[in-house]
C-alpha positions as CSV (number, residue, x, y, z in Angstrom):
1,M,0.0,0.0,0.0
2,S,1.6,3.3,-1.2
3,F,2.4,5.9,1.4
4,V,0.7,9.3,0.9
5,S,1.8,12.7,2.3
6,V,-1.0,15.2,2.7
7,I,0.1,18.8,2.5
8,M,-1.9,21.5,4.4
9,P,-0.7,25.1,4.7
10,Y,-2.5,26.9,7.6
11,F,-3.4,30.6,7.8
12,K,-6.3,31.8,9.9
13,K,-8.6,28.8,9.3
14,E,-9.5,28.2,12.9
15,S,-13.2,27.8,12.1
16,Y,-12.6,24.9,9.7
17,I,-9.3,23.1,10.3
18,E,-10.5,20.5,12.8
19,E,-13.3,19.4,10.5
20,S,-10.9,19.3,7.5
21,I,-8.4,17.2,9.5
22,K,-11.1,14.8,10.7
23,S,-12.3,14.2,7.1
24,I,-8.7,13.0,6.3
25,L,-8.4,10.9,9.4
26,S,-11.7,9.2,8.5
27,Q,-10.3,7.9,5.2
28,S,-10.8,4.2,4.3
29,Y,-7.2,4.4,3.1
30,Q,-5.1,4.9,6.2
31,N,-1.4,4.8,5.0
32,F,-0.7,8.5,5.2
33,E,0.9,11.4,7.0
34,I,-0.5,14.9,7.4
35,L,2.0,17.8,7.2
36,I,0.5,21.1,8.4
37,I,2.6,24.1,7.7
38,D,1.9,27.0,10.1
39,D,2.1,30.1,7.9
40,E,0.2,32.3,10.4
41,I,3.0,32.0,13.0
42,S,1.0,33.5,15.9
43,D,0.2,32.6,19.5
44,Q,-3.3,31.7,18.3
45,S,-2.1,29.4,15.5
46,S,0.4,27.8,17.8
47,K,-2.4,27.0,20.3
48,I,-4.8,25.7,17.7
49,L,-2.3,23.5,15.9
50,K,-0.9,22.0,19.0
51,N,-4.4,20.8,19.8
52,I,-4.7,19.5,16.3
53,L,-1.5,17.4,16.8
54,N,-3.2,15.6,19.6
55,L,-5.8,14.1,17.3
56,D,-3.4,11.6,15.6
57,K,0.3,10.8,15.7
58,R,0.5,10.9,11.9
59,I,0.0,14.7,12.0
60,K,3.2,16.7,11.8
61,L,3.7,20.4,12.2
62,I,6.1,22.6,10.3
63,V,6.4,26.2,11.5
64,N,7.6,28.7,9.0
65,K,10.2,31.2,10.1
66,K,8.3,33.9,8.3
67,N,5.0,34.2,6.4
68,L,5.6,32.6,3.0
69,G,2.1,32.3,1.5
70,A,0.2,29.2,0.7
71,G,2.3,28.2,-2.4
72,K,5.7,28.5,-0.8
73,S,4.4,26.8,2.4
74,R,3.3,23.8,0.3
75,N,6.9,23.7,-1.2
76,E,8.2,23.4,2.4
77,G,5.9,20.6,3.1
78,I,6.8,18.8,-0.1
79,K,10.5,18.9,0.9
80,L,9.8,16.9,4.1
81,A,7.1,14.6,2.6
82,K,7.9,10.9,2.9
83,G,5.1,9.7,0.6
84,K,5.3,8.2,-2.9
85,Y,2.3,10.3,-3.5
86,I,1.6,13.9,-2.6
87,A,-2.0,15.0,-1.9
88,F,-3.2,18.5,-1.2
89,C,-6.0,19.7,1.1
90,D,-6.6,23.3,2.1
91,C,-7.5,23.7,5.8
92,D,-11.1,24.7,5.0
93,D,-11.8,22.0,2.5
94,L,-13.2,18.5,3.1
95,W,-12.7,15.0,1.7
96,Q,-15.1,12.1,1.2
97,A,-14.1,9.1,3.2
98,S,-13.3,7.1,0.0
99,K,-11.1,9.8,-1.6
100,L,-7.6,8.4,-1.1
101,E,-8.6,4.8,-1.6
102,T,-10.5,5.5,-4.9
103,Q,-7.9,7.9,-6.3
104,I,-4.8,5.9,-5.4
105,K,-6.4,2.8,-6.9
106,F,-7.2,4.8,-10.1
107,M,-3.6,6.0,-10.3
108,N,-2.0,2.6,-9.7
109,D,-4.4,0.8,-12.1
110,T,-3.7,3.3,-14.9
111,N,0.0,4.0,-14.0
112,I,-0.5,7.8,-14.1
113,S,1.4,10.5,-12.2
114,F,-1.2,13.2,-11.7
115,S,-4.9,12.9,-11.0
116,F,-7.8,15.2,-9.9
117,T,-11.5,14.6,-9.3
118,G,-14.8,16.3,-9.4
119,Y,-15.8,18.2,-6.4
120,E,-18.8,19.9,-4.6
121,I,-18.7,23.6,-4.0
122,I,-19.8,24.6,-0.5
123,G,-20.3,28.0,1.3
124,N,-18.9,29.0,4.6
125,N,-21.9,27.4,6.2
126,G,-21.1,24.0,4.5
127,K,-24.2,24.1,2.3
128,K,-23.9,23.1,-1.3
129,I,-23.5,25.8,-3.9
130,G,-22.6,23.8,-7.0
131,Y,-20.6,21.0,-8.5
132,R,-17.6,20.9,-10.8
133,K,-17.1,17.9,-13.0
134,A,-13.7,16.5,-13.9
135,E,-12.7,16.2,-17.5
136,K,-11.0,12.9,-18.4
137,I,-7.8,14.5,-19.6
138,I,-6.6,18.1,-19.5
139,D,-3.6,19.4,-21.5
140,F,-1.8,22.7,-21.5
141,K,-4.0,24.3,-24.2
142,K,-7.2,23.3,-22.5
143,L,-5.9,24.3,-19.0
144,K,-4.9,27.7,-20.2
145,R,-8.5,28.5,-21.2
146,S,-9.8,27.7,-17.7
147,C,-8.7,26.1,-14.5
148,D,-11.2,23.4,-13.6
149,I,-8.8,21.5,-11.3
150,G,-9.6,21.9,-7.6
151,L,-6.4,21.9,-5.5
152,S,-7.9,19.7,-2.7
153,T,-8.7,17.0,-5.3
154,V,-5.1,16.6,-6.6
155,I,-2.8,13.7,-6.0
156,L,0.5,13.4,-7.8
157,K,3.6,11.3,-7.6
158,K,6.4,13.0,-5.7
159,S,8.8,11.9,-8.5
160,L,7.2,14.6,-10.7
161,L,8.7,17.3,-8.5
162,N,12.4,16.3,-8.8
163,D,12.7,19.2,-11.3
164,N,13.5,22.4,-9.3
165,D,11.2,24.4,-11.6
166,C,8.2,22.2,-10.5
167,E,7.1,24.0,-7.5
168,F,4.4,26.4,-6.4
169,A,4.9,30.0,-7.3
170,E,5.1,32.9,-4.8
171,L,1.6,34.4,-5.5
172,K,-1.2,35.7,-3.3
173,T,-3.8,33.5,-5.1
174,K,-4.1,30.9,-7.8
175,E,-0.6,29.6,-7.2
176,D,-2.0,26.1,-7.7
177,Y,-3.3,27.0,-11.2
178,V,0.1,28.3,-12.2
179,F,1.7,25.1,-10.9
180,W,-0.6,22.9,-12.9
181,L,0.2,25.0,-16.0
182,K,3.9,24.4,-15.4
183,L,3.4,20.7,-15.3
184,A,1.1,20.6,-18.3
185,K,3.6,22.7,-20.3
186,K,6.1,19.9,-19.7
187,N,3.7,17.6,-21.4
188,I,2.6,15.9,-18.2
189,M,-1.0,14.7,-18.8
190,L,-3.5,15.6,-16.1
191,F,-6.1,12.9,-15.6
192,G,-9.5,13.5,-14.2
193,L,-11.7,11.1,-12.3
194,N,-15.3,12.3,-12.5
195,K,-16.4,11.4,-9.0
196,N,-17.3,13.8,-6.2
197,L,-14.6,13.0,-3.7
198,S,-14.0,16.5,-2.2
199,Y,-15.7,19.6,-1.0
200,W,-14.2,23.0,-1.9
201,R,-15.2,25.9,0.2
202,K,-15.7,29.0,-2.0
203,S,-13.6,32.1,-1.3
204,K,-13.5,35.5,-2.9
205,N,-9.9,35.2,-4.2
206,S,-9.4,35.5,-7.9
207,L,-6.5,36.1,-10.3
208,S,-7.0,38.9,-12.8
209,S,-6.6,38.1,-16.5
210,S,-3.7,40.7,-16.8
211,T,-1.8,39.0,-14.0
212,F,-2.5,35.6,-15.5
213,Q,-1.1,36.6,-18.9
214,K,2.1,37.7,-17.4
215,L,2.5,34.3,-15.7
216,V,1.9,32.1,-18.8
């Protein structure tokens, strides 16, 4: 059974993180570690995350020396990850209990290096807002038109990240989108599994088209 490292940057998500962590701990697939990166670096975050550590011995805490942003914090987590596979989950998103089992089986059976899934969109109150389907295959041309890949649905092989250029950018938002674009530009195929295995909590962050054009 392949080992999975779940990367979770933390910044002012005290209302949601325990629920997010418990959705991971409740997985039918149990061979994983959770790496939480404290990017808030405050007395409040220290208190909250120390309590979270008590939930399970597989949870590990990385404390940034300074605020790095979500993308760079994920890079710090990836450096210390021990898994063959890397999974991402934001601290306000949720997973279905079958997510890891279903997705890892899909990747092993098809021998692919990057997968994502469909996901349900929820509001701050947890109520359903919408649903995003997952296309079977997304290449660079298709991805450049629109990012339909939810960060908290993605699992990839750590071996993809051996290239120093394959890391999250230092951006305030949509750093995940830019990362997927980097991978797709290297002709890495991004495979979708059209099953609802995650819940993405909608935020107001967006990347302007002018900023996006500079990045790609």
